[in-house]
C-alpha positions in Angstrom: 0.0 0.0 0.0 2.0 3.0 -1.3 2.6 5.7 1.3 1.0 3.9 4.3 3.7 1.2 4.9 6.0 1.2 7.9 9.0 1.8 5.6 7.5 5.2 4.7 6.2 6.3 8.1 8.5 4.9 10.8 12.1 5.3 11.9 13.3 3.0 14.6 9.7 2.0 15.1 8.5 5.5 15.8 6.6 8.0 13.5 9.0 10.2 11.6 6.4 13.0 11.5 4.9 15.0 14.4 1.7 15.2 12.4 0.6 13.1 9.5 -2.3 14.9 7.7 -5.1 12.8 6.3 -8.1 14.2 4.4 -10.7 11.6 5.3 -11.4 9.0 8.1 -11.3 6.2 5.6 -7.6 6.8 5.4 -7.3 6.6 9.1 -9.0 3.2 9.0 -6.5 2.0 6.4 -3.6 3.4 8.4 -4.7 1.4 11.5 -4.3 -1.8 9.4 -1.2 -0.9 7.5 0.9 0.9 10.2 -0.6 1.0 13.7 2.3 2.9 15.3 1.7 5.9 13.0 -1.9 6.4 14.0 -1.0 8.5 17.0 0.5 11.2 14.7 -2.5 11.2 12.3 -4.5 14.4 11.9 -7.8 14.8 9.9 -7.5 18.2 8.2 -9.2 18.0 4.8 -7.6 18.6 1.5 -6.4 22.2 0.6 -5.9 21.3 -3.1 -9.5 20.1 -3.3 -10.7 23.2 -1.4 -9.0 25.5 -3.9 -10.6 23.6 -6.8 -14.0 24.0 -5.2 -13.5 27.7 -4.5 -12.4 28.4 -8.1 -15.2 26.6 -9.9 -17.2 29.8 -10.5 -14.3 31.0 -12.7 -14.6 28.0 -15.1 -15.5 30.1 -18.1 -12.5 32.4 -17.5 -10.2 29.4 -17.4 -11.7 28.0 -20.6 -11.1 31.3 -22.3 -7.5 31.4 -21.1 -7.0 28.0 -22.8 -8.6 29.2 -26.0 -11.7 27.1 -25.7 -14.3 28.7 -28.0 -18.1 28.5 -28.3 -19.2 25.0 -29.1 -15.9 23.4 -28.3 -15.2 20.6 -25.7 -12.0 20.6 -23.8 -10.3 17.2 -23.7 -7.7 17.1 -21.0 -5.0 14.3 -20.9 -3.6 13.6 -17.5 -0.7 11.3 -16.6 1.0 10.6 -13.3 4.6 9.5 -13.0 4.9 5.7 -13.1 6.0 3.2 -15.7 2.4 2.0 -15.9 0.9 5.5 -16.2 -0.6 7.0 -19.4 2.8 8.6 -20.2 4.8 5.6 -18.9 7.0 3.1 -20.8 5.3 -0.1 -19.6 4.1 -3.0 -21.7 1.5 -0.8 -23.4 2.7 2.4 -24.9 -0.7 4.2 -25.1 0.1 7.9 -25.2 2.5 8.0 -28.1 0.1 6.8 -30.8 -2.9 8.4 -29.0 -1.7 12.0 -29.1 -1.6 12.6 -32.9 -4.9 10.7 -33.2 -6.6 13.2 -30.8 -5.6 16.1 -33.0 -6.2 14.2 -36.2 -9.5 12.6 -35.5 -11.2 15.3 -33.5 -12.5 18.3 -35.5 -10.4 21.3 -34.4 -13.3 23.7 -34.0 -15.3 21.2 -32.0 -12.6 19.9 -29.7 -9.7 21.6 -27.8 -6.9 19.3 -26.5 -4.6 20.0 -23.6 -2.3 17.8 -21.5 -1.3 17.9 -17.8 1.8 15.8 -17.0 3.0 15.2 -13.5 5.9 17.5 -12.5 8.2 14.5 -12.0 7.7 13.6 -15.7 8.9 17.1 -16.7 11.8 17.1 -14.3 12.7 13.5 -14.8 13.0 13.7 -18.6 13.6 17.5 -18.9 11.3 20.1 -20.6 13.1 19.9 -23.9 12.7 16.2 -24.2 9.0 16.4 -23.3 8.3 19.0 -25.9 10.3 17.1 -28.5 8.3 13.9 -27.8 5.0 15.8 -28.1 6.1 18.0 -31.0 3.8 16.5 -33.6 0.7 16.8 -31.3 1.7 20.3 -30.3 1.8 21.4 -34.0 -1.6 19.8 -34.3 -3.0 22.0 -31.6 -2.2 20.3 -28.3 -1.3 22.6 -25.4 1.0 21.5 -22.6 -0.3 22.9 -19.3 2.2 24.3 -16.8 2.5 21.4 -14.4 2.7 23.1 -11.0 0.5 26.3 -10.9 -2.0 25.9 -13.7 -3.2 22.2 -13.8 -6.1 22.9 -11.4 -7.4 25.6 -13.7 -7.2 23.3 -16.7 -9.0 20.6 -14.7 -11.9 22.9 -13.8 -12.1 24.0 -17.5 -12.2 20.4 -18.8 -15.3 18.7 -20.3 -13.7 15.2 -20.2 -10.5 13.8 -18.9 -8.4 11.1 -20.4 -6.3 9.9 -17.5 -4.9 7.1 -15.4 -4.7 6.1 -11.7 -3.2 9.5 -10.7 -4.7 12.1 -8.4 -5.7 14.4 -11.3 -8.2 11.8 -12.6 -9.6 11.3 -9.1 -10.0 15.0 -8.6 -11.7 15.2 -11.9 -14.2 12.5 -10.8 -14.7 14.4 -7.5 -15.6 17.5 -9.5 -18.1 15.4 -11.5 -16.2 15.6 -14.7 -16.4 12.5 -17.1 -13.2 10.4 -17.0 -11.9 7.8 -19.4 -9.0 5.7 -18.2 -6.3 4.9 -20.7 -4.0 3.1 -18.2 -4.9 0.6 -15.4 -3.7 0.9 -11.8 -0.3 -0.4 -10.7 0.4 -3.1 -8.2 1.6 -0.4 -5.7 -1.9 1.1 -5.4 -3.7 -0.1 -2.3 -6.4 -2.5 -3.4 -8.8 -1.2 -0.8 -8.1 2.5 -1.5 -10.7 4.8 -3.0 -8.5 5.5 -6.0 -8.2 1.8 -6.7 -12.0 1.4 -6.4 -12.4 4.3 -8.8 -10.1 2.8 -11.4 -12.2 -0.4 -11.3 -15.4 1.5 -11.9 -14.5 4.2 -14.3 -15.0 3.6 -18.1 -12.0 2.5 -20.1 -10.6 4.1 -23.3 -10.0 1.6 -26.0 -7.1 3.1 -27.9 -7.7 0.7 -30.8 -11.1 2.2 -31.6 -12.1 5.6 -33.0 -11.8 8.2 -30.3 -14.7 10.6 -31.0 -17.5 8.1 -30.4 -15.9 7.1 -27.1 -15.6 10.7 -25.9 -19.2 11.4 -26.9 -20.4 8.3 -25.2 -18.5 9.2 -22.0 -20.1 12.6 -21.8 -23.6 11.6 -22.9 -23.8 8.7 -20.5 -21.9 10.2 -17.6 -23.3 9.8 -14.1 -20.9 11.0 -11.5 -19.7 8.3 -9.1 -20.5 9.5 -5.5 -17.4 8.1 -3.8 -14.7 10.5 -5.2 -16.6 13.6 -4.0 -17.5 12.1 -0.7 -14.1 10.5 0.0 -11.7 13.2 -1.2 -12.3 15.3 1.9 -14.3 14.9 5.1 -14.1 18.6 5.6 -14.5 20.4 2.3 -13.8 24.1 2.5 -12.3 23.8 6.0 -8.7 22.6 5.4 -7.1 26.0 5.9 -8.5 26.4 9.4 -7.8 22.8 10.4 -4.2 22.9 9.1 -3.4 26.2 10.8 -4.8 24.8 14.0 -2.5 21.9 13.8 0.6 24.0 13.0 0.1 26.4 15.9 -0.6 23.5 18.2 2.7 21.9 17.2 4.5 25.3 17.7 2.8 25.8 21.1 1.6 29.3 20.4 -2.0 30.6 20.1 -3.6 31.1 16.7 -4.1 34.5 15.2 -7.6 36.0 15.3 -7.8 36.4 11.5 -9.5 33.6 9.6 -7.2 31.1 7.9 -7.5 31.4 4.1 -6.1 29.6 1.0 -4.7 31.6 -1.9 -7.2 31.6 -4.8 -6.2 30.0 -8.0 -4.7 32.7 -10.3 -6.0 33.3 -13.8 -3.6 31.5 -16.2 -1.9 33.2 -19.1 -3.6 32.9 -22.4 -2.7 29.7 -24.2 -4.7 29.6 -27.5 -3.8 26.7 -29.8 -1.3 27.3 -32.6 -1.8 24.7 -35.3 1.1 24.7 -37.7 0.4 21.2 -39.0 -1.4 21.0 -42.3 -5.2 21.1 -41.9 -7.6 18.9 -43.8 -10.8 20.9 -44.2 -14.1 19.2 -45.1 -16.9 21.6 -46.1 -20.5 21.6 -47.3 -22.6 24.4 -48.7 -25.9 24.2 -46.9 -28.3 27.0 -47.8 -28.5 30.8 -48.0 -24.9 31.6 -47.2 -24.5 28.7 -44.6 -21.3 26.7 -44.9 -20.4 23.7 -42.7 -16.7 23.4 -41.8 -14.8 20.6 -40.1 -11.0 21.0 -39.8 -8.6 18.2 -38.9 -5.0 18.8 -38.0 -2.6 16.5 -39.7 -5.0 13.5 -39.9 -3.4 10.1 -40.2 -6.2 9.2 -42.7 -8.9 11.0 -44.6 -11.4 12.1 -42.0 -14.2 11.4 -44.6 -17.6 13.0 -44.3 -19.8 14.5 -47.0 -18.7 17.5 -48.9 -15.7 19.0 -50.5 -12.2 18.9 -49.1 -9.2 21.3 -49.3 -6.0 21.8 -47.4 -5.1 24.8 -45.3 -1.5 25.3 -44.2 0.0 27.7 -41.7 2.8 29.8 -43.3 5.2 28.5 -40.5 4.5 24.9 -41.1 7.4 22.5 -40.4 7.6 21.3 -44.0 7.6 24.4 -46.3 6.9 22.2 -49.3 3.4 21.7 -48.0 2.7 25.3 -48.9 2.9 24.6 -52.6 0.0 22.2 -52.2 -2.1 24.5 -50.0 -5.5 25.8 -51.1 -5.5 28.3 -48.2 -2.4 29.7 -46.5 -2.9 31.1 -43.0 -0.9 33.4 -40.7 -1.7 34.7 -37.2 -0.4 38.0 -36.0 -1.1 41.6 -35.0 -2.5 43.8 -37.8 0.3 46.3 -37.3 3.2 44.0 -37.1 6.0 45.8 -39.0 7.8 42.5 -39.8 4.9 41.3 -41.9 3.5 44.6 -43.2 -0.3 45.3 -43.5 -2.4 42.1 -43.7 -3.5 42.8 -47.3 0.1 43.3 -48.4 1.1 40.0 -46.7 -1.7 38.2 -48.4 -0.8 39.6 -51.8 2.8 38.5 -51.3 1.7 35.0 -50.4 -0.4 34.7 -53.5 2.5 35.9 -55.6 4.9 33.3 -54.1 2.5 30.4 -54.2 0.7 30.3 -57.5 -1.5 27.3 -56.6 -2.9 28.9 -53.4 -6.4 30.2 -53.9 -6.8 32.3 -50.8 -4.5 33.8 -48.2 -5.8 34.6 -44.7 -4.2 36.7 -42.0 -5.9 36.2 -38.7 -5.6 39.5 -36.9 -7.5 38.7 -33.7 -9.7 36.2 -31.9 -12.7 37.1 -34.1 -11.2 38.7 -37.2 -9.1 38.0 -40.2 -8.1 39.7 -43.5 -8.5 37.4 -46.6 -7.5 37.8 -50.2 -8.9 35.5 -52.8 -6.9 35.0 -55.9 -8.1 37.4 -58.5 -10.3 39.2 -55.9 -10.0 42.1 -53.5 -9.1 42.1 -49.8 -11.9 41.3 -47.4 -12.3 41.5 -43.6 -14.2 38.7 -41.9 -15.5 39.6 -38.4 -17.3 37.5 -35.8 -17.8 37.2 -32.1 -14.3 36.7 -30.5 -15.6 33.7 -28.6 -16.9 32.0 -31.7 -14.7 29.8 -34.0 -11.1 30.3 -35.1 -11.3 32.9 -37.9 -9.2 30.5 -40.0 -12.4 28.4 -40.3 -14.2 31.4 -41.7 -11.5 31.8 -44.4 -11.9 28.1 -45.4 -15.7 28.7 -45.5 -15.3 31.7 -47.9 -12.9 29.7 -50.0 -15.5 26.9 -50.3 -18.1 29.5 -51.4 -15.9 31.0 -54.1 -14.6 27.6 -55.3 -18.2 26.6 -55.9 -18.6 29.4 -58.4 -20.6 31.6 -56.1 -19.9 35.3 -56.0 -19.6 37.8 -53.2 -22.7 39.6 -54.3 -24.7 36.4 -53.8 -23.2 36.0 -50.4 -24.0 39.6 -49.3 -22.5 41.1 -46.2 -22.6 38.1 -44.0 -22.3 34.3 -44.0 -23.0 31.6 -41.4 -20.2 29.2 -40.6 -21.3 25.9 -38.9 -18.8 23.9 -36.9 -20.4 20.9 -35.3 -23.6 22.0 -33.6 -22.5 25.7 -33.3 -23.4 28.3 -35.9 -21.3 31.5 -36.2 -22.5 34.7 -37.9 -19.6 36.3 -39.8 -19.6 39.8 -41.3 -18.0 40.1 -44.7 -16.6 43.5 -45.5 -14.4 45.1 -48.1 -10.9 45.8 -46.8 -9.0 48.5 -48.7 -5.6 47.3 -50.0 -2.7 49.1 -48.5 1.0 49.4 -49.3 3.3 49.7 -46.3 5.9 52.4 -46.1 8.0 50.5 -43.7 11.4 49.5 -44.9 13.7 47.1 -42.9 17.0 48.5 -41.6 
């Protein structure tokens, strides 16, 4: 039983700690069986980590916006503890390596957002450079690596579904009522009678051999929170700060301050919108009256299928520049006044000159806007709600409209872009071409 054995808790037959903090009486019951001499040092004081999660839940939408989750998207959060048998482990079944590119390749980019929380020991055991290298393909497809010490709780609150293992993040997710799919079974070191072990026996499993989207949809549609994680994580939710301070001052032998004991709130993370530099396979359908359905897949391992026409959109900074010569749409993200690139319309005109087979260039200037230049046409500005879809999806929708032989006059001043179940109203406005006076040097 990891953590409760005498080898962890005793020295010369006596407890090594003056106070061993437990979060629930069930842990005390297991401690009595596993290591009776340590019971005298046990203190029930709740769980400060869980209390911070509970206190920050009202800020869920802020955390989602910080991670770049848009209207109509579901956030899929991968979580791995540090262990050879974990999701990121190197045990008999290497689950994560083939799973990561499939997540960004099988899940439509405008319907799903993918992020990963890896245990700090994974980061510091292998080194940040090695981790980023191993996950480079998935990161180019839109995966975000969450800062492992200070921001994993915010990502957990923001998540719609967690793909995890037997680690504490999966258990906290279940305690919050979030759907969890387990991609790795529990190790032998996990106590058979522990709540985490019981949870791993009950939680639904991810079958990495099968398509991912149906499993994620089933996990969320059929989800019924298990009662045990929420009830067994802490016997004193919201009270850990006071209980812990009471213990600390008792051990020091001094009276407690009069002020209430409080935990620091979870800070708002830095913005971490996805950057997809992998080639995007775009499947589109013209619906009716200026409505275009768009499904984008980052670097799919196979054709995503589906009804409609398909084209390729490529970020200008893609890893393989030769892919630009095959792109129907070339995309760039940046500030509209970036002197390195010049005005967006000028950048777009330069792209079309350099890539004669590209039909449309799109410069995304903000979370809800982009400047586009169709070949043989004039610059246009596409504007929508910043919380709606990635403006690059609007550029692909416009390309589909024009490639079908339809004119801008028929489209009018707006179009509706449909991603999954969400419909986004996009204004289509002329954008006067400009010529920059900026000269390098």
